[in-house]
C-alpha positions, 0 to 999 in steps of 0.5 A: 868650309864645306865643299859640294853644291846645294840639294835642289830640295833645300829651302831657298835653292834655286836651280838654274837651266844650266843645273847650277844651284844658288840659294836665296835667303833672308838674313832676318831668318836664322839659319837652321843649325843642321843645314849646310853652310855656304862656301861663298856668300853675296850679301845685299844690304845697305850697311856692311853685314856682320862677318860670317865663317865662310868667304863673302862679299858685300854689295851696298844695296839699300832696301827697295832700291838698286845697287849703289855700284852697278859695276861692282854688283855685276862683278859679284853676280858673275862671280856667284854664278861662276862659283855656283857650279862647283860650290854652295853659293848664297845670295841674301838680303834682309828679307830674301825677296826684293834685293835677292830676287832681283840678284837671282834673276840677274844670275838667271840672265847670266845662266842663259834665261832671256832678261825679259823672262828672268823675273818670271823665272825666279817668281816661279822657282824661287818666290812668287813675290820676288823682285819687289819694285818697278826699278828692280824689274827694269834693272833685270830687264837691262841686265845682259852680257856674259858672266865669263 
């Protein structure tokens, strides 16, 4: 496991207001062999992903939908937010936009971005097409509370 956090200049890295950095990624796009690897990953897929050589967590989250276990998703996103301060945290789904954008918006809420503004924040700073469906936007608007 490599230590440290991401560089703000790396592709897919979202800088949160607190200064934490989280990388969003589409798993259908191979990792650049020269890029740093995550120390922790949260994978948002309908089926269990293949194993990775770093610590990871899988959240059952079908494409274009919401997590099947919202409490587990909230716990995983809180852990991702906490660990992003000292570590390289990655959040990823198949394409890197809908589920990943939704999760990044929820992490932004945990970081202090108002829930009503979190989707726009992620679209402005991560991917302009992030958070693809109305129910994903609603999930972010209803996502509140502390990560601690």
